KEMIKOL-347090 format. One line per field, with one value per residue (C-alpha): residue in three letters; z, y, x. Coordinates in steps of 0.02 Angstrom, whole numbers, plus 32768, in hexadecimal, padded with zeros to 4 digits. Layout:
N
residuo = [ALA; ...]
Z = [Z; ...]
Y = [Y; ...]
X = [X; ...]
REM end
This chain:
690
residuo = [MET; HIS; ALA; MET; PHE; ASP; GLU; ALA; GLY; LYS; PHE; LEU; ALA; GLY; ARG; ILE; LEU; SER; GLU; THR; GLU; ALA; SER; LEU; GLN; VAL; GLU; LEU; GLU; SER; GLY; LYS; ARG; VAL; LYS; VAL; LYS; THR; ALA; ASN; VAL; LEU; LEU; LYS; PHE; GLU; LYS; PRO; SER; PRO; THR; GLU; LEU; LEU; GLY; ALA; ALA; GLN; ALA; LEU; SER; GLU; SER; ILE; GLU; LEU; ASP; LEU; ALA; TRP; GLU; PHE; ALA; PRO; GLU; ASP; ASP; PHE; GLY; PHE; ALA; ASP; LEU; ALA; ALA; VAL; TYR; PHE; GLN; ASP; PRO; PRO; THR; LEU; ALA; GLN; GLN; ALA; GLY; THR; LEU; LEU; ARG; LEU; HIS; GLU; ALA; PRO; HIS; TYR; PHE; ARG; ARG; ALA; GLY; LYS; GLY; ARG; PHE; LYS; LYS; ALA; PRO; ALA; GLU; ILE; ILE; GLN; GLN; ALA; LEU; ALA; ALA; ILE; GLU; LYS; LYS; ARG; LEU; ILE; GLN; GLN; GLN; ILE; VAL; GLU; TRP; ALA; GLN; ALA; LEU; GLY; ARG; GLY; GLU; CYS; PRO; GLN; PRO; ILE; ARG; GLU; GLN; LEU; TYR; LYS; ILE; LEU; PHE; LYS; PRO; ASP; LYS; ASN; ALA; PRO; GLU; TYR; LYS; ALA; VAL; VAL; ASP; ALA; SER; ARG; ALA; THR; HIS; LEU; ALA; PRO; LEU; ASP; LEU; LEU; GLN; LYS; ALA; GLY; ALA; ILE; ASP; SER; PRO; TYR; GLN; PHE; HIS; TRP; ARG; ARG; PHE; LEU; PHE; GLU; ASN; PHE; PRO; LYS; GLY; TYR; GLY; PHE; PRO; ALA; LEU; VAL; ALA; PRO; GLU; ILE; ARG; ASP; ASP; LEU; PRO; LEU; ALA; THR; VAL; GLN; ALA; TYR; SER; ILE; ASP; ASP; SER; ALA; THR; THR; GLU; ILE; ASP; ASP; ALA; LEU; SER; VAL; GLN; GLY; LEU; GLY; THR; GLY; THR; VAL; THR; ILE; GLY; ILE; HIS; ILE; ALA; ALA; PRO; GLY; LEU; ALA; VAL; GLN; ARG; GLY; ASP; PRO; ILE; ASP; ASN; VAL; SER; ARG; ALA; ARG; LEU; SER; THR; VAL; TYR; MET; PRO; GLY; PHE; LYS; LEU; THR; MET; LEU; PRO; ASP; GLU; VAL; VAL; GLN; SER; TYR; THR; LEU; GLN; GLU; GLY; ARG; ALA; CYS; PRO; ALA; VAL; SER; LEU; TYR; VAL; ALA; PHE; GLN; GLU; ASP; THR; LEU; ASP; VAL; LEU; GLY; HIS; ASP; THR; ARG; LEU; GLU; ARG; VAL; PRO; ILE; ALA; HIS; ASN; LEU; ARG; HIS; ASP; GLN; ILE; ASP; GLY; VAL; VAL; THR; ALA; ALA; TRP; LEU; GLU; ASP; LEU; SER; PHE; ARG; HIS; PRO; THR; PRO; ASP; PRO; GLU; HIS; LEU; SER; PRO; ALA; LEU; ARG; THR; GLU; LEU; ALA; PHE; LEU; HIS; ARG; LEU; ALA; ARG; HIS; LEU; LYS; ALA; GLN; ARG; GLU; ILE; VAL; ARG; GLY; LYS; PRO; GLU; THR; PHE; ASN; ARG; PRO; ASP; TYR; THR; PHE; LYS; LEU; VAL; GLY; ASN; GLU; GLY; SER; GLU; PRO; VAL; GLY; VAL; GLU; THR; VAL; GLN; ILE; GLY; THR; ARG; SER; ARG; GLY; ALA; PRO; LEU; ASP; LEU; MET; VAL; ALA; GLU; ALA; MET; ILE; LEU; ALA; ASN; SER; THR; TRP; GLY; GLN; TRP; LEU; ALA; GLU; LEU; GLY; VAL; PRO; ALA; ILE; TYR; ARG; SER; GLN; ALA; SER; LEU; ALA; PRO; GLY; VAL; LYS; VAL; ARG; MET; GLY; THR; LYS; ALA; ALA; PRO; HIS; ALA; GLY; ILE; GLY; VAL; LYS; SER; TYR; ALA; TRP; SER; THR; SER; PRO; LEU; ARG; ARG; TYR; THR; ASP; LEU; VAL; ASN; GLN; TRP; GLN; ILE; ILE; ALA; CYS; ALA; ARG; HIS; GLY; LYS; THR; ALA; ALA; LEU; ALA; ALA; PRO; PHE; LYS; PRO; LYS; ASP; ALA; ASP; LEU; PHE; SER; ILE; ILE; SER; GLY; PHE; ASP; ALA; ALA; TYR; SER; THR; TYR; ASN; GLY; TYR; GLN; ALA; THR; ILE; GLU; ARG; TYR; TRP; THR; LEU; LYS; TYR; LEU; GLN; GLN; GLN; GLY; ILE; THR; GLU; LEU; GLU; ALA; THR; VAL; PHE; LYS; ASP; ASN; LEU; ALA; ARG; ALA; ASP; THR; LEU; PRO; LEU; VAL; LEU; PRO; VAL; LEU; GLY; THR; GLN; GLY; LEU; PRO; ARG; GLY; ALA; ARG; VAL; LEU; VAL; ARG; LEU; GLY; THR; ILE; ASP; GLU; VAL; ALA; LEU; ASP; VAL; SER; GLY; THR; VAL; LEU; ALA; ARG; LEU; ASP; ALA; GLU; ALA; ALA; PRO; GLY; GLU; GLU; GLU; THR; GLU; ASP; GLY; GLU; SER; GLU; HIS; LEU; ALA; ALA; GLY; PRO; ILE; ALA; ILE; ALA; VAL; ASP; VAL; ASN; GLU; PRO; ALA; GLU; ALA; ALA; ASP; LYS; ALA; SER; GLY; ASP; ASN; GLN; GLY; LEU]
Z = [8000; 7FD3; 8011; 7FC9; 8052; 8075; 80C7; 80F0; 804C; 7FE4; 7FA0; 7FB5; 7F9D; 7FE2; 801F; 80C2; 813C; 81D0; 8202; 82A1; 82BD; 82CA; 8257; 81D2; 81B9; 8101; 809C; 800E; 7F68; 7FA9; 8039; 80BB; 813A; 817C; 81FA; 81AE; 820C; 81D0; 81B4; 8133; 80C7; 802B; 7FC3; 7FE3; 7F52; 7F1F; 7E6E; 7E19; 7E74; 7ED0; 7E4F; 7DBD; 7E10; 7E34; 7D81; 7D33; 7DA9; 7D7D; 7CC2; 7CD9; 7D49; 7CC0; 7C4B; 7CC0; 7C8A; 7D26; 7CDF; 7CAD; 7D53; 7DAE; 7D4A; 7D74; 7E2D; 7EAD; 7F07; 7FB1; 7FE7; 7F95; 7F91; 7F03; 7ED6; 7EC2; 7E41; 7DE8; 7DD4; 7D82; 7D18; 7CDB; 7CFB; 7D86; 7DD5; 7DB1; 7DA5; 7E2C; 7DBB; 7D93; 7E4C; 7E72; 7DDB; 7E11; 7EC0; 7E7D; 7E09; 7E90; 7F0A; 7E94; 7E66; 7F0A; 7EA6; 7E5E; 7EF0; 7FA7; 8019; 8093; 80E9; 80BE; 800B; 800F; 7FAF; 7F8C; 7EED; 7EF9; 7EC5; 7E0F; 7E3A; 7EA5; 7E16; 7DA0; 7E19; 7E34; 7D7A; 7D5E; 7DE6; 7D9B; 7CF0; 7D39; 7D90; 7CEE; 7C8E; 7D15; 7D12; 7C55; 7C67; 7CE4; 7C69; 7BDB; 7C47; 7C84; 7BD1; 7B9D; 7C2B; 7BF7; 7B47; 7B8E; 7B82; 7C14; 7C11; 7C43; 7CDD; 7D24; 7CFA; 7D5A; 7DF1; 7DED; 7E9A; 7EED; 7EA2; 7EDA; 7F84; 7FCA; 7F64; 7F6A; 7F52; 7F10; 7E88; 7DD7; 7DAF; 7E3E; 7E11; 7D5C; 7D95; 7E0A; 7D81; 7D03; 7D82; 7DA0; 7CE7; 7CB8; 7D56; 7D6C; 7E0A; 7DFD; 7DF0; 7D6A; 7D0D; 7D10; 7CDC; 7C45; 7C1B; 7C17; 7CAF; 7CF3; 7C79; 7CE9; 7D76; 7DCD; 7DC4; 7E06; 7EA6; 7EB5; 7E95; 7F0B; 7F94; 7F73; 7F6A; 8014; 806D; 800F; 7FBD; 7FA8; 7F5E; 7FAF; 7F95; 8028; 8051; 8051; 80EE; 8133; 81A8; 824A; 8281; 831A; 8389; 8419; 843A; 842C; 8459; 83D5; 83F7; 83F6; 8387; 82D0; 82AB; 8214; 81D8; 8185; 810D; 8060; 7FCF; 7FB1; 8063; 8070; 8121; 817D; 8231; 828C; 8296; 8304; 8354; 83BA; 843C; 84B1; 8456; 84B0; 8553; 85A9; 859D; 84F4; 84DB; 844E; 840E; 83BE; 836C; 8333; 82C2; 832C; 82D4; 8381; 83B1; 832F; 8304; 8390; 83BA; 8359; 82DB; 821D; 8209; 829C; 8250; 81AB; 81FD; 826F; 81DA; 817F; 8219; 81B7; 8115; 8098; 8040; 7F9F; 7F17; 7EB9; 7F16; 7FBF; 800C; 8095; 8139; 8121; 8083; 8047; 806B; 8121; 812A; 80E4; 816F; 81F4; 819E; 81D7; 813B; 8131; 8139; 81B2; 826E; 8281; 8317; 8369; 8402; 8435; 84A6; 84E7; 8533; 8589; 8582; 85D8; 8542; 856B; 85B8; 855E; 8600; 8600; 8672; 8659; 85DC; 85BC; 8548; 84FB; 8486; 8415; 8368; 8324; 8298; 8214; 81C1; 814A; 8107; 80E9; 806F; 809B; 7FEA; 7FB2; 803C; 8074; 800B; 8067; 8119; 8134; 81D6; 819F; 817A; 8226; 8291; 8247; 8229; 81C3; 8148; 809C; 800D; 7F5E; 7F33; 7F9C; 801F; 7FF2; 8022; 80A9; 8103; 815A; 81D3; 8265; 8227; 820B; 82BF; 82FC; 828E; 82D0; 8383; 8353; 8305; 839F; 840E; 839E; 83AA; 8467; 8477; 8407; 8471; 850F; 84C3; 848D; 8541; 8578; 84E1; 850E; 8460; 83D7; 834E; 82AA; 81FD; 818D; 80F8; 80A5; 8092; 7FDE; 7F8B; 7EF6; 7E76; 7DE6; 7D4F; 7CF4; 7D6F; 7DC8; 7E65; 7E0D; 7E23; 7DCD; 7D43; 7D57; 7CBE; 7CFC; 7CFA; 7DAA; 7DF8; 7E96; 7F03; 7FB0; 804E; 80DC; 817D; 8206; 8191; 81F3; 81C8; 81E4; 828C; 82C6; 829F; 82DA; 8383; 839A; 8377; 83EB; 8471; 845B; 8454; 84ED; 8552; 852F; 854D; 85F9; 8622; 85F6; 8665; 86F7; 86EA; 86E1; 8631; 85C0; 8516; 848C; 84AD; 844E; 84B4; 849E; 8534; 84F6; 845D; 8465; 83BE; 83A3; 8423; 83BF; 83D9; 842F; 843D; 84DD; 854D; 85D6; 85D4; 85C5; 858C; 84D5; 84D0; 8415; 8424; 84D4; 852D; 85C7; 8565; 84B4; 8477; 83C0; 83C3; 833D; 829D; 82BF; 8207; 81D2; 825E; 82C2; 835E; 8360; 8353; 83E5; 844D; 841D; 8465; 8508; 8507; 84E7; 857F; 85E8; 85A9; 85D4; 8678; 86C4; 8757; 8736; 867E; 869C; 86BB; 8623; 85A1; 8512; 853F; 85F5; 864A; 8610; 857F; 8513; 8478; 848B; 847E; 83E3; 8394; 83BD; 8370; 82D3; 82C0; 82D6; 824C; 81D5; 81F4; 81CF; 8132; 80F1; 8112; 80BC; 8022; 8020; 8024; 7F9B; 7F24; 7F44; 7F12; 7E75; 7E46; 7E6F; 7DF6; 7D77; 7D8E; 7D65; 7CC3; 7C92; 7CB1; 7C5C; 7CF8; 7CE8; 7D67; 7E10; 7EA8; 7F47; 7FF8; 803F; 80E3; 810B; 80CB; 801A; 800C; 7FD4; 7FDE; 7F4B; 7F7A; 7F26; 7F1A; 7F96; 7F5C; 7FB3; 7F47; 7F4E; 7EFB; 7EC0; 7EEC; 7F94; 7FF0; 8066; 8053; 80F7; 8129; 80E1; 8048; 7FAF; 7F09; 7E56; 7E2A; 7D82; 7D8A; 7D4A; 7D03; 7D5B; 7D87; 7DA9; 7DEA; 7E63; 7E84; 7E6D; 7E2D; 7E54; 7E2D; 7E14; 7E57; 7DCD; 7E39; 7EEC; 7EFD; 7FA3; 7FE6; 8094; 80D5; 8121; 81D4; 81DB; 81C8; 8263; 8259; 8259; 8301; 8326; 82D7; 823C; 81CC; 8115; 8099; 8031; 7F8F; 7FB5; 7F43; 7F1F; 7F6A; 8018; 803E; 80E6; 8139; 81E6; 820E; 82B2; 82F0; 826B; 82AE; 82CB; 825C; 81CB; 81F3; 81E5; 8164; 80E9; 80CE; 8061; 7FEC; 806A; 80E6; 818A]
Y = [8000; 80AF; 815C; 820E; 8290; 8349; 836E; 8429; 845C; 83DE; 8341; 829D; 81E7; 8145; 8094; 807D; 8016; 8020; 807B; 80AD; 8113; 81B6; 819D; 8139; 8103; 8123; 80F7; 816E; 813E; 817C; 8100; 8186; 815A; 81DE; 81E5; 822D; 8266; 820F; 82B9; 82E4; 8249; 827B; 81DA; 8121; 80AC; 8004; 8030; 807F; 809E; 8144; 8184; 8158; 81A9; 824D; 8253; 8236; 82B1; 833A; 8320; 8326; 83C0; 8425; 83FD; 8440; 84EC; 8554; 85C2; 8528; 84D2; 8570; 856F; 84B7; 84C8; 84CE; 8572; 8523; 84D5; 842F; 83A3; 838B; 82E5; 833C; 83B5; 8328; 82CC; 8365; 8398; 82EA; 825F; 8210; 81B4; 8204; 8199; 81A0; 8204; 827F; 829A; 82B5; 8327; 8390; 839E; 83DD; 845B; 84A0; 84AF; 8514; 8591; 85EB; 8683; 8615; 859F; 85C6; 8539; 8507; 8474; 83D9; 83B2; 842A; 84CE; 855E; 85C2; 8679; 8709; 8740; 87ED; 87A5; 8734; 87C7; 8826; 878E; 876E; 8824; 8816; 8775; 87C5; 885D; 87EE; 878F; 8830; 886F; 87CD; 87D9; 888C; 8854; 87D1; 8851; 88D0; 884D; 8817; 88CC; 88E6; 8849; 8891; 8931; 899A; 89F5; 8A06; 8AB3; 8A7B; 8A2C; 8AC7; 8B31; 8ABC; 8AAC; 8AF2; 8A9E; 89F6; 8A05; 8A58; 8A48; 89BD; 8986; 88CD; 88B1; 8934; 88EE; 8962; 8919; 8866; 8883; 88C0; 882B; 87AF; 8801; 8806; 874B; 8725; 878C; 8767; 8822; 8888; 88FC; 8999; 894F; 8912; 89BD; 8A13; 89A1; 89C1; 8A7D; 8AA5; 8B1B; 8BAB; 8C12; 8BCF; 8C78; 8C7C; 8BCA; 8BFE; 8CA2; 8C59; 8BC9; 8C46; 8CAA; 8C0B; 8BD2; 8C7A; 8CF5; 8C88; 8D1D; 8D8C; 8E06; 8EA4; 8F06; 8F31; 8FE9; 9032; 90E1; 9108; 9152; 91F7; 9207; 9276; 9288; 9339; 930D; 9386; 93B5; 936B; 93E3; 9374; 9360; 92A6; 9241; 9192; 911E; 909F; 9053; 90B9; 903C; 904A; 9099; 905E; 90D5; 90AA; 90E4; 9181; 91C1; 9266; 92A6; 9331; 937B; 935D; 93B9; 93CE; 9330; 92DB; 92A1; 9268; 91F0; 91EF; 9152; 9183; 90FD; 911C; 9113; 90BC; 9078; 9126; 9116; 905F; 9003; 8F4C; 8EFD; 8F89; 8F68; 8F97; 8F2B; 8E9A; 8EAC; 8EBC; 8E29; 8DBF; 8DE6; 8DF7; 8E38; 8E86; 8E02; 8E2E; 8DEB; 8E2F; 8EBC; 8EB1; 8EA7; 8E88; 8F08; 8EE3; 8F7F; 8FD7; 9065; 90EC; 90B5; 90A9; 9159; 919C; 9164; 9152; 91C7; 9232; 92BC; 936C; 933C; 933B; 9286; 9236; 91C1; 915A; 919A; 914D; 91C9; 917E; 91F0; 91C3; 9208; 9254; 921C; 916F; 9148; 910A; 9108; 918E; 9169; 9158; 91A3; 9173; 91FA; 9206; 929B; 92E5; 92D8; 9348; 92D9; 933B; 92B5; 9209; 91D0; 9140; 90D5; 9090; 9144; 917A; 90D9; 9107; 91AD; 917C; 910B; 90E8; 915D; 91E9; 91D5; 91BC; 924C; 92E6; 9334; 92A3; 92D3; 9264; 9290; 92C9; 9345; 9300; 9302; 93A5; 9359; 930F; 93B3; 93C5; 93C4; 9323; 92D7; 92FC; 92A9; 9210; 9204; 91FF; 917E; 9112; 9120; 90F5; 9062; 9015; 902A; 8FDB; 8F4B; 8F2C; 8F2A; 8EAC; 8E3E; 8E38; 8DF8; 8D87; 8D38; 8D45; 8DC8; 8DD3; 8DA0; 8DC9; 8D52; 8D66; 8DFF; 8E25; 8E10; 8E8C; 8E68; 8EE5; 8EBB; 8F2A; 8F54; 8F2C; 8FD7; 8F98; 8F3C; 8E82; 8E25; 8DAA; 8D46; 8D7A; 8E21; 8E3F; 8E23; 8E7D; 8E36; 8EA6; 8E9C; 8F03; 8EE4; 8EC0; 8F36; 8FCA; 906F; 90A0; 8FEF; 8FE9; 908E; 905C; 8FA9; 8FD9; 9060; 8FE4; 8F62; 8FE8; 9017; 8F65; 8F2F; 8FCD; 8FCA; 8F0F; 8F22; 8FB9; 8F5A; 8ECA; 8F3F; 8F8A; 8EDD; 8EFA; 8E60; 8E6C; 8DFC; 8DD2; 8D76; 8D14; 8C98; 8C36; 8C1E; 8C1D; 8B61; 8B0A; 8AE4; 8B61; 8BC6; 8C6E; 8C61; 8CD7; 8CEF; 8D6C; 8D78; 8DD3; 8D5D; 8D71; 8D6B; 8D1A; 8D33; 8DF0; 8DFE; 8E5A; 8E37; 8E3F; 8E65; 8E9A; 8EC9; 8F77; 8FDC; 8FA6; 8FBB; 8FDD; 8F3B; 8EBC; 8E9B; 8E6A; 8F19; 8F69; 8EFF; 8F30; 8FE6; 8FE4; 8FA4; 9028; 90B3; 9077; 907F; 912D; 916A; 910F; 90E4; 906B; 904B; 901E; 8F65; 8F93; 9003; 8FA2; 8F50; 8EA7; 8E73; 8DF2; 8D3F; 8D7F; 8CE5; 8D52; 8D79; 8CC1; 8CB2; 8D45; 8CF8; 8C52; 8CA4; 8D19; 8C8E; 8C28; 8CBB; 8D00; 8C58; 8C43; 8CF1; 8CD9; 8C32; 8C7D; 8D0B; 8C8C; 8C26; 8CB7; 8CFD; 8C54; 8C5C; 8D04; 8CC7; 8C36; 8CAE; 8D1D; 8C8A; 8C6E; 8D25; 8D3E; 8C9B; 8C5F; 8BA8; 8BA7; 8BFA; 8BF9; 8BB1; 8B7D; 8AD2; 8ADC; 8A3A; 8998; 89A7; 8A54; 8AF0; 8BA7; 8C1A; 8C9D; 8D30; 8CFC; 8CCA; 8C16; 8B70; 8AD5; 8A1E; 8A04; 895C; 8946; 899E; 88F8; 88F4; 89AD; 8A0C; 8A97; 8B3B; 8AEF; 8B5D; 8B0D; 8B39; 8AF0; 8ACA; 8AE2; 8A63; 8A7A; 8AF9; 8AC7; 8B66; 8B09; 8A97; 8B26; 8AA8; 8AB4; 8A46; 8A53; 89F1; 8A1E; 8A52; 8A83; 8AA5; 8B5D; 8B5A; 8AEE; 8AE2; 8AFF; 8BA7; 8BA9; 8B6E; 8BF4; 8C24; 8C21; 8CC5; 8D16; 8CC6; 8C1E; 8C44; 8BAE; 8BB6; 8BB2; 8B1F; 8ADE; 8AB9; 8A66; 8ABD; 8A34; 8A3F; 8AD7; 8AB6; 8B54; 8B67; 8C20; 8C5D; 8D0D; 8D82; 8DFA; 8EA5; 8EED; 8E82; 8EA9; 8F65; 8F6C; 8EFD; 8F74; 8F42; 8ED3; 8E56; 8E6D; 8E25]
X = [8000; 803C; 800C; 8014; 8021; 803F; 80E6; 80EF; 809C; 80FD; 80A9; 8107; 80DD; 8125; 8108; 80AA; 8110; 809B; 7FFE; 7FA4; 7F08; 7F6B; 8001; 805A; 810D; 8136; 81D2; 81F8; 8245; 82ED; 82E6; 82C7; 8241; 81CC; 8140; 80A1; 8005; 7F69; 7F16; 7F9E; 7F7E; 7F1D; 7F1E; 7F3D; 7F5C; 7FA3; 7FD8; 8034; 80D8; 80E9; 8167; 80F6; 805F; 80BA; 80FF; 8054; 8002; 807F; 8060; 7FA4; 7FA9; 7FFC; 7F6B; 7EE5; 7EA5; 7E8D; 7E03; 7D9E; 7DC0; 7D88; 7CE3; 7CC5; 7CEE; 7C5F; 7C3C; 7C56; 7CFB; 7D23; 7DA1; 7E1C; 7DCB; 7D23; 7D69; 7DC7; 7D21; 7CD2; 7D69; 7D9E; 7D23; 7CC1; 7D11; 7DBC; 7E57; 7EDA; 7F4E; 7EC1; 7E9E; 7F56; 7F6C; 7ED6; 7F1F; 7FC6; 7F71; 7EFF; 7F8E; 7FFB; 7F71; 7F44; 7F09; 7E7E; 7E5F; 7E75; 7EA7; 7E1E; 7E74; 7ED8; 7EA7; 7E14; 7E01; 7D89; 7D8B; 7DBE; 7D4A; 7D5A; 7D9B; 7E27; 7E58; 7E64; 7ED3; 7F41; 7F51; 7F81; 8005; 8049; 8053; 80AA; 8128; 8145; 8165; 81DA; 823C; 8244; 8283; 8307; 8345; 834C; 83A9; 8424; 8446; 8462; 84DE; 8537; 8549; 8595; 84F7; 84A7; 83E9; 83AE; 834A; 83E8; 844E; 83D0; 83D9; 8497; 84BF; 842D; 845D; 8512; 8501; 8450; 8400; 834D; 836D; 82BD; 82CD; 82DA; 836C; 83D0; 83A1; 83D7; 8482; 8496; 8464; 84D8; 8565; 8554; 8548; 85E1; 8646; 8664; 864E; 85B6; 8620; 8690; 85F7; 85A4; 8645; 8657; 85A1; 85BE; 8551; 85D6; 85E9; 865C; 86CA; 86C2; 8605; 8603; 865C; 85FD; 8550; 8573; 859E; 8500; 8496; 84D3; 84DA; 846A; 83E6; 8370; 83F8; 846E; 8408; 83C4; 8310; 82E3; 8330; 833A; 83CA; 8383; 83CA; 8437; 83CC; 8446; 8482; 853A; 85C5; 8646; 86F2; 8785; 87F0; 881A; 8810; 8845; 8822; 889F; 8855; 8865; 8822; 8797; 8756; 86AA; 8680; 86F5; 86D5; 8773; 87DC; 8869; 8899; 892C; 8929; 89AB; 8A4E; 8AD9; 8A77; 8AB2; 8A08; 89CA; 8916; 88F1; 883E; 87F9; 8755; 86DB; 8644; 85A6; 8516; 84EB; 84AB; 8421; 8409; 83AD; 83A1; 8312; 82F6; 82FC; 83B3; 83E4; 8384; 83E1; 848C; 846A; 8437; 84DB; 854B; 85E0; 8617; 8652; 86F4; 873C; 87AF; 875B; 86B5; 8663; 85B9; 85A6; 8550; 84E6; 84A9; 8517; 8495; 8492; 854F; 8563; 84F4; 856F; 8618; 86A4; 86A9; 872A; 86E8; 865C; 8647; 8611; 85BB; 8638; 865C; 8707; 878A; 880A; 88A7; 8924; 89DD; 8A77; 8ACF; 8B7F; 8B61; 8ABE; 8A72; 89B4; 896C; 88B3; 8826; 877C; 86EB; 867E; 85EA; 8609; 8616; 86C7; 870A; 875A; 87E6; 8826; 87FF; 88B2; 88C9; 895F; 8972; 898F; 8A09; 8A5E; 8AF4; 8B02; 8AD8; 8B6E; 8BCB; 8C58; 8BDB; 8B8B; 8C25; 8C8A; 8C1E; 8CAC; 8CA5; 8C64; 8C2C; 8C67; 8BB7; 8B55; 8AE0; 8A27; 89D4; 8965; 89FD; 8A23; 8AB5; 8A3A; 89EA; 8A95; 8AC3; 8A23; 8A3F; 8AF2; 8AB0; 8A2C; 8AB4; 8B21; 8A8C; 8A5A; 8B07; 8B02; 8A55; 8A89; 8B25; 8ABB; 8A44; 8AD4; 8B11; 8A66; 8A60; 8B05; 8B4F; 8B56; 8AD6; 8B25; 8AE5; 8B44; 8AD5; 8A8A; 89D3; 899E; 8929; 88BA; 887F; 880B; 8824; 8784; 86FA; 86FE; 86A9; 861D; 8600; 8691; 866C; 870C; 8771; 87B4; 886F; 88AE; 8941; 898F; 89F8; 8A44; 8A40; 8AB8; 8A5F; 8A96; 8AB2; 8AAA; 89F8; 89BB; 8A11; 89C8; 8916; 8929; 896F; 88EC; 8860; 88AC; 88B9; 8801; 87C1; 8823; 8800; 8746; 873E; 878C; 871E; 8680; 86B6; 86DA; 862B; 85DB; 8597; 859D; 85EE; 862E; 86E4; 876A; 87E7; 8874; 88B1; 8964; 89D3; 89E6; 89C5; 890F; 88CD; 8850; 87FF; 8756; 86C4; 8664; 860B; 868D; 8733; 87C7; 887C; 88A9; 8954; 8968; 895B; 89A1; 8914; 88A9; 8807; 87D3; 8726; 8714; 86C8; 8720; 86C4; 8609; 85E5; 8638; 861E; 8581; 85E2; 862D; 8581; 8543; 85DA; 85C3; 8512; 855C; 85E6; 8568; 8504; 85A3; 85CC; 851D; 84FD; 85A5; 8597; 84DD; 84FC; 84D7; 8421; 8413; 8478; 8416; 8461; 8457; 84C8; 84A3; 8439; 841D; 8417; 84CF; 84FB; 848E; 84E9; 8592; 8560; 851C; 85AF; 862F; 85DE; 85C7; 8676; 86C4; 865A; 8682; 873C; 8734; 86E5; 8763; 87F1; 879C; 8782; 8830; 8874; 880B; 8855; 8904; 88EE; 88A4; 893E; 89B0; 894F; 8948; 8A02; 8A31; 8A8D; 8ABF; 8B4C; 8B61; 8BD1; 8B88; 8BB4; 8B8D; 8B30; 8AD4; 8A89; 8ACE; 8A82; 8ADD; 8AB2; 8AD8; 8B58; 8B01; 8A4A; 89C2; 89C6; 89E1; 89E6; 8A1A; 8AC2; 8B04; 8BBA; 8BB8; 8BB6; 8C49; 8C71; 8C7B; 8C04; 8C42; 8C96; 8C84; 8C59; 8C32; 8B88; 8B3A; 8A7E; 8A02; 8954; 88E6; 8833; 87D1; 8739; 8795; 8810; 8899; 894A; 89DE; 8A95; 8B35; 8BDF; 8C57; 8CEB; 8D21; 8D4C; 8DA7; 8E33; 8DE8; 8D3B; 8D16; 8CD5; 8C22; 8BA0; 8B42; 8A86; 8A2A; 8A10; 8968; 8989; 8924; 8915; 893F; 88B0; 88EA; 88A7; 87F3; 8776; 86D2; 8666; 86AF; 871A; 8769; 87AB; 87F0; 87EE; 8835; 884F; 8895; 8917; 88CD; 8954; 891B; 8867; 887C; 8906; 88AE; 881E; 878D; 87F0; 882E; 87A8; 8778]
REM end
């Protein structure tokens, strides 16, 4: 005796070995023995064999027309044998019964299951909907096959081109475009990115990187909503200083300026004046919402996405010829010893006499020009560099060197700038969004140049002084700290003052770039509360102690800051590779530094180099470049010759242990960004960025 039974929705048949009232022991054709509940047995038979019955049933089931079977079926629920008797003959054969069972089971859109071997026909309207869905699914599957075949032939269908970034970076795995790419990738044995490249989906490597960044970070576009900058209504006193900013020519967000008073009197007061959007913008208002969403300005060669729209920036920027609202820190120094005598914070209007541009006057404001006031360059000094201003800059340079030396004592070792900062200029785009084919010029600026040093030390002084002051008044702020200079110890952000070993200060709260960084705007609100309320500032500050919103801001800023830095590194690498192509550079000199990697001596480029195995760190080599891949941002090299007899001393890492931005593929750009030196931060201006 044999039995056909339902095993978890699958129909099997086998020989009955034993039987009780509740169950059967059945041996399948494979020899496997299974225990079957009596309720799951649908047919018992002597002949034919189970294999023959299932084969005949499958052939018969394919001949059953579902529309006709649905017409013949009773309105009430019925058994499969009942329908077989109507559709075939009465009584139906065993194969006809089994075939009907298989056909009914595989057509749930026509027949709903009403129990073991029992069914009920579906309403006509449900059938129409189901058939439409089945046809749609068939057409989609057909479309997937056609798209996959096109990709395999090196053609990219337009729907896939339009979904390129979503397919690669945030795929909907049920979407037909994604499925077509997966099928084609399997068929061609190519990675999805390689497949799409060969199919011409990527028209421009630059646009690929740029559009990917926008897709992931600005999916609704990078434009701003209509915003009106609120007026600063405070009745601010006019400062009795003449201040000047020092920035790159491309900088529009001028948020810091300096002043010097009291030269020759024995006590010199340095003013550090910071643009004051915090006097007008309030927590939770539309401008705050926009700046909190962006968290920082995004920098890249030839372009930037500002944290705030230009019309808002221009309302608060420290523009020369205006008396601009500012949060000012005045620090008094003993003129001869440069000892700090005290500090004071004021809310005021500051006359801005000059917006100095260091790229225009770096060649004039040299160490020799500052340290010897009788020194003259071959060409006359620019008109705005008056003798009085030169004297003030000379004092600022002397003070900056002193402050740096003091920090280095706390730091435990000197800050070293072994490599220059590289600057990028795109010829032809004139500040508009680059298209990726502009001529790129790469220049260098020495870190620690006099103007850089003056501004950097002034900003460190302000950020550390204000950070400590906020802590003393019990007002929370956003701090950056670093426990030690030991390898692997990174910069952290938190709400409590803690030492920053990398800079060499007791506490450090970014407060000097409120037009460019949201953390600085938050800290400025807290500083303004301290300036207004003194010892009771903790009660009046926008952010109270243990405010959960501060931790949310820190988390969001950390993520955005890392992402923006990562993109900047990515796109600078793109332009470096483009520079190699434009200049026809096929060989370059480089220095080995780790893991078979070498750093170009005169370009911001790190690349793997074959032949460096066994060479010591610091060895200089001549490298022949291989093929450049602008999408993968990849180039490798081969050693042609050793340029030095012995390896130079190993390079020291940058002062805060910044990691190199190595060759990173476009699918997963891994960037480890630690604290940038304040000097690099300020000196780099809008080209280099954060």
